[in-house]
N, C-alpha and C positions, 0 to 999 in steps of 0.2 A: 487843185485838191490834192493831185499825185503828188506833188512836191511835199505839200503838208504832210500826208500820210506817211511818206518815207522819213521826213524830218522828225515827226513826233512818235513814230514806232508805236502807234496803238496797238497794233497787233502783228505778229510775223507774217509777212507775204500779203498784208492787205494792199488792194489796188482799187482805185475808183476807175471804172470803165468808162462811163458816160454820164453827163449831167443833161436832161432833155426837157424842154419846155413843151408841154402839151396844150392844147386848147383848155383843159380843165386843171392844169397845175403842172408841178415840176416833179421830175423823176431822177433820183441819184441812184445809180446802180453801183455797188461796191462788192467785189468778190475776193476771196482769200482761199488757200488750200485747206484740205480737210486736216482735221474734223471740225464739226460745227462749234461754235461759241455758245455754250449754255451756261448760265442764261445770258442773252445777248443784251439784256437792258442797258448796261453801262456802256458798251460799245456803241450802240446806236445813239445815246445821249451825247456821246463825245462826238459823233459825226454830224449830229445835229448843230453842235456848237461850232464845229469846223465849217458846216454849210454856212450858217449865219456870217461868220467873219469873212469868207472867201467871197460869198454872192455880194457883200458889200462893195466889193470893188468891179463887180461886172455890170457894164452898162446894159440896161433892158429897153425894148421897144417902146415908142411913145403910145401904142396901142393899150399897153398895160397901165396907163396912168389913169385910167377910170376905176382900176381895181384897188381896194385898200389893202387887201391881203390875197394870198394863193396857197391852196393847199400843196405842201411838199411831201413825198413819200421817198424814204430810203429802203432800197431793198438790199438785203444781205444774202448773198449766195456763194456756193463752193465753187471752186474752179471746174469748168466743163460741166456744170449743172444747169439743166434747162429752165430751173425754176428757183426762186429765193426760198429760203428756209425761214426768214424772219422779215417783217416788215415794220416800218416806223411812219407814222404820217401825223404831221404837224402843221400849223398856220403859221406863214410868213408874211409879216408886214412889209409892203413893198417900200416903205419909207426908210427901211433898212438898206435898200439899195444906193442912195445917196452917198457917194464916196468922195474921198479927198481928191481923187482924181479930177473930179470936175475942178475942184478948186486950183489944183496945181496947173492944169492946162489951160483953163482960162486965163491965169497969170502970166504963163508963158507958152503961147500958142506955137511960136516957133514957124519956120518957113513950112510953106505946104509944097508937098513934092507933087512933079509933074508926072510921075508914074501913076498908072491906075492902080485903084485899091483892089482889095482881093475880091470884094463883093460888087463895088459901086464904082464906075470910072468917074473920073475927076470932073467930066462934062456935066455928069448926073448932078454931082453937088452943087456946081455952078448954076445949073437951072433951078435946082430947088430954092437956091438964093432969091429967085425972082418972085416967087410966092405966086405966079400967074401961070406957070405952066401946067399942062394937063398931067393927071397923074398917069404913069406908066409903070408897068411890070415887067421885070425881067423873065424870060421864058425859064420854065422849070423842066427838068427832065426826071422822071420817077423811074429809079434803077428796081430791075425786078426783084421780088422779094425771096431772099434765100432762106434755106432751112432753118436757120439759127434765127433770122429775124420773125419768122413765122412762129417760131417756139416762143419767143419773147413778146409776142403781140397779144397773148392772152393773159388771163389771169390778173387783172390790173384793177386796183380798187376805185380807181376815180377817171378810168379811160374806158372808151368803147372798142368795140371790135376793129375800126377802120383805122385806129392809131397805128404807126409803126415805129419800130426801136431799130436804132443803128448802132451796132456794136463798134468796138474800137478798131477793127480792121477797117472800117469805111469812115474814119475820122475825117477824111478830106471832103467828103459829099455832105450835101446840106439835106436835112430832112425835107421831105415835100410838104406842101400844104401849110398848115400853120404849126407843124410840129417842128420846133427850132430846137437844135442841138446847141446848148451853152456851152458845153466843155466835153471833152473826151480824152481817152486815155494816153494818147501820143503827144498830148501837150502838158506843159507843167502847170497849167491854170487856164484862165478864160482863153478862148480862141484869138489869136494874136492877128492882127492886119499885116499885109504885106509891103504897105507903103510907109512913107515916113511921116504921113499925117499923123496927128497926135492921136493916141490909142483911143479916146472917147469918140473922137471925130470919124475915124476910119471905121471903127466897129459900128457905131450908129449908122454911119452911111451905108456899111454892108446890110444892115437891116432894113435900112429905108430902100434900099435897092429891091429887096424881097417884097417889101409890103406897100412900096410907092413912095412918090416923093412928097413929102407933107410940107416943105417949105420952111423959112427961116422961123417963121412965127411958131410953128408946131414945135422946131427944135427948141427955141427959146422957153416955150411953154413947159415941155417936158423937163429941160434943165432947171428951170424956177422951181417946178413941183417937186423933183429929187432934191433939189437944195433945201426946200421948205421941209421936206422929210427928214433930211440929214441934220438940220439944226433943232429939230423938235426931238431928236432922239435924247436919252437921258444922259446927263453929265457933259452935253455938248456945250452950251453956252453957261458962262458963268461957273458956280462952283458944282460940287458933287455930294448932295447930301446923303446920297446912297452909302458912299463910304461910312460916314457916320453912324447912318442907321445900321449897316451891316455889322459894323464894329460893336454897336449896343446889343445886338441880337447874339453875337458871339460871345460877348460877355455875359449876357442874361443866361445863355445855355450853359456856359461853364460854371456860373455861379450856382444853377440849379443841381448841376452833377455833383459840386463840392459839398454843398449844404444840405441836400435831401436825396441821396441817392436811391430813391424809390423808383419803381418801375414807371409810374406816372410821371416823375420829374425826368427820368431819362428819355421818355418819349415826347415830352414837350421841349426839351433841349433839342432832340432830333429835329423837331419840326421848325424850331427857331434856326438852326444851321442851315437846314435846306432852304428857309426864306431869305436868309442872307446871301447864300450862294445864288439864289434865282435872281435877287437884285443886282447883283455885280455882273451876272452873266450879260444883261442887257445892255451894259455899257459899251457902245459900239467902238470900233477901233480908231475912227477918227477923233474920238474924244481925247483931250488932254489929259484926262484922269484914266485913260484906259491902263496904262502900264500898272499903276496902283491898285486899280480896280482888278485887274487880272492876278496881280500878286497876292491880293487879299482873297480873292476867289479860290485860288490854288489853296491857301493856307486853311481857309475854312472848309473846302472840299475834302482835304486831309483829315481835318478833325471831325467831319461828317462821317468819313468812311470808318475812321476808328470807332466813332459812336454806333455806327451801323454794325460793326463787328459786335460791340458790346450788347446791343439790342438783339442780334441773331443768337449770341451766346446765352442770354437770358431767356430767349424763346425756347432753345434747346434744354436749357435747366427746367423751364416750366414743363415741358413735355416730359422729361425724366422724373420730375415730382408727381405728376399725374399718373404715370405708370406704376408708381410705388405706392400709391394709397391704400390698398387692400390686400397686403401679402397673406399667405405666401402665393408665389409664383414659380412656376417650372423655370429650370435653368436659361431655356432660351430666352424667355421674356426678361430676366435679369439681365442677361447680355445685351437684349436690345436697348434695357435703360441705361446699362453702363455706357453703350455707344453714344447715346444723347450726351452723357456727362464728358465724354472724351472729347466729341465735337464741341462742345461749350469750351473746354480747356483749350484746345487747339485755336479757337476764336480768339480767346483772351491773351494766350501766349504770344500772338502774332502783333499785340499792340506794343509799340515801341515806348521805352521810358520818357521820352519827351513828349509823348502825347497827353493833352490835357485830360484824357479819361484814364490815363494810366493807374493812378492810385486807386479809382474805384475798380478798375480791371483787376488789380492785383488783390483787393479785398475779396470780390468774387472768385477770384482763382484759387484762393486758400479754401473757400467755402466750398467750391465745386471740387476741389481735390479730396476734401474730406468725404463729401458725398459720393465721390467716385470709389474711394477707398472701401467705405461702407457697403456700396453696393458688391465690390468685389468679394468682401467677407460674406455676403450673403450667397453670392454664387459659389463660394468655397463650401460654406456650410450645405448649402442645397446638393453639391455634387457629393460631399462626405455622406449626407444622409441617404442619397440615393444609391451609393456604392453599398452601405450597409443593408439598405433594404434588398439589393439584388443579391448580396452574398447570403442574407438570410433566407431568402426564397431558394436559392442554390442548395443551401444546406438543408433546408426542409425537404426539398425533392429528394436528396440523398437519404434523409432520413427515413422518408417514406419507402423508399426502396429497400432499405435495410430491415424495416418493420415487416414489410410485405414477406421477405425471404427468411427473417430470423427464426430459429428452432430452440436453439440451445440458450442457456442462460448467458454464455459469453456474447452470443449474436445479439441477444436483446440488450446487453449492457452496451455494446457498440451503437446500437439504435439510440439507446436513452442519452449517450452522449452527443450524437448528433443532433437530437431535439433540443438538447440543453443549449449548446452553440448556437442553435438557430433563435432561440428564445433570448439569448444574451446579446446577438446582434441586432435584433428588433428592439431591445431596451435602449441600445446606444443612439438610436435616431432621435434627434432634438425635436421639441416642440418648435412650431413656427416655421415647418418646412412640409413641402407637397407630400413627402414620403411618410411624414408622421401619421396622417390619417390613413393612410394605405398601410402602414405597419400595425396599426390598431386592429384591422380586419384579419390579420395573420397571426396576431399575438396570441388571442384566445384559442384559436385552433392549436397553434404549436404548443401551447401549455397543455391543453388536452392530451394531445399525442405524447408529449413528455410524460405525463402521469401514467398513461397506458403502458407506454415502453417500461418506465420505472416499475411497475407492478409485475408485468410480465417477467421482467428480469428477476424481481424478488421470487416470485412462484416458481420461475424455472430454476432459480438457485436451490430453493427449497427441494425440489424435486430431484435436482441432481446430487444433492447432499444425502437423501434418504435412499436414492439409488446406490450411492457409493457404498453406505453403510450396509445395504442389504448384500451387495456382492462380496463385501470384506467379510460379512458374518458367514456367507456361504462358503468362502474359503476356507474358514476356520473350522466349520462342520465338516467338510471334507477331508481335511487333515486329521481331525478326531476319528472319522470312520476308517481311514487308513490305519490308525493306531488301535482299533477296536476299542476306543473310548467312547461308548454309547451314550454315557450319561452326558459328557462334555459336548458330543456330537448333537444330541437333543438339543442342548441350549443353544447352540451356535445356530442351528437350523430354525428354532424358535425366533431367535433375533433377527435373522435374514428375512424371516416371513413378514415379521412385523414391519421392518424397515420397507419392505416392497410394498406392502399395503399402505403405507405413510405417504407414498408419492402421490400428489395433488392430481385431481383429474384436470382435463385439457392443457395437459403440457406434452411436451416433445417426448417425454419418457414413460407416459402413463400406459400405454400400450405394451411396452417392454417390461415394465414394473409389473403389470398384470400377468405376463407370461412367466415372469421369474417367481412370481408369488406362487403359481401353480406348481412349478418345479420343486420350490422349496418346502410347499405342502406335501408333496409325495415323498421326498425324502425326509422329511420331518417323521412322516408316518413309518417308513421304513426303519429308522433310526430307532423309533420308539419301540418296534417289534424286537429288533436286535437287543436292545436293552432289557426287555422283558425275556428273553432267551438267555441272555447273559446273566441275569439274576437268578433264573431257576437252575442254570447249568451250575453257578457259584455255590448255591444253597446244596445240589447234590454233591457237588465235590467236597463241600465242608464236611457233609455227613460220611463219605466214603473214607474221606481223610480221617476222620475220627475212628471209624470202624478199624481201618487198616493201619492206623498209626499205632495202636497197641502192640506190645512186645509179643503177644500171644497169637496176634492176627496174621494168618498166612496169605496176605494179599497186597497188590501195590495198584495205585490208581494212575492213570494217564489221561488227562483230558484234551482232546483235539478239537478244532473248530465245528466239526460235524459229527464228533462221536466222543464217547467216554470209555475208554479201555480199562477194565478190571482184570488183574493177573494175579492168579493163585499161586502159591508156593507148589514146589515139585510134589512134595510128600501129600499134600492134599489133592494134587491133581491125580497120582496113582492111587489113592485111596477110593 
């Protein structure tokens, strides 16, 4: 087994530690370096096939002839691990143990060595030939159980607590009782005898020494039984119809794939290829058709492996389709769906062009690539929609802050612009996305806020315009007052007062405009008084000018801001 594992290289560092015959079955312990092989199904299946081939050449004790089959357990564990991480149990038919070794060594037995065998002395074999000698057993010495043995003596599916296990370091010792070590790691195959006797004879004699001398009759009976088992194996005698049946199954599977590449036909083809591989796997190594069967089996197994990849890809695609049934979905779920399509594409891309399922794989590859790209577009669309939503929410928060702090028309216009931008960003979110429904909730509120900001900006603008007109008219009135142009001053003060009173309420300028209106009213009243005084003075001056303006009038008139001076000529003053 060890040599087989090194030759086939099923897995790097894979080593068979021991093959142990227990009262209730056979155990094969195989270990390898970390990490664990997941899933281990394929490797365990290959180890089962290797066990069947190799054990076909291992002689078994006659005591097993009463059994038609034995349970076999393959344990897979990591190096230096006290327990396996995977096991595989199957039934092994004992007729598989009849080998070519019996046929070859019966034909050419060769001379018998005078040296003692590893397990049974030559004299013991001679005594066994008489058939009348009493049965004797060689003494057995049970070695103390080490810590490693104790660790491996538990957790057995078909063993009890008294069974013991001997690791590779004790390969030279025999298992006590009925626990027989058939193979261990320091040998490249079955345990070899040290004498020059034929292998079947020395090995069988070794076991006979352990279990008693059965005599020539028992040996012949065992040999006949094993030979009967050997010749009843498939494809041993005559032709091999399994080759033709397997070929028909393979052809039928390929036809199903080519003619109707539906999911059901692919699964049916998979089942037929599995049946073809199973049929050829049962052809023993001593069959004349074994080489052809082995070659065909490998061919069908390769086709089956490729078909399995296709089936796995279809399963991934089915899962992806199921995940896409009721959009919209968030980006995380679209990414998960795209992962299924990517895995399906990877499986299909690994199928080589020479495979029989390659045309169907190429067809599916194009379909899955299209679906993969579509999901990519979905992801991009969803991401873009989410970006617009996030920007709109952020812009809305900024607009809210501006609205809370805005007072002047300019500040309200900035808030209006922020709300307008937020509404536009929400409008860019496409339907069929998860962000769209959430955007609808924000959109109406943002539109209301936009209308409010727009109205406040308009009112504040009107207030600002009226306030500016009021202040401008007041400046003109003050200029007229400085020039004693009371009529003009009264007109400007009236305009300033009207503009101040026109400032709308509930604006940032309302209070200031009210104060200005009071000032303008007082200035207007004063200007009106000055205007009345100026009109009266002007009338008096006109009258005095008329009196003093005549040639015979002995006076002059001088009008000052606070007084009117009338000056008489000197002759009238002396008189």
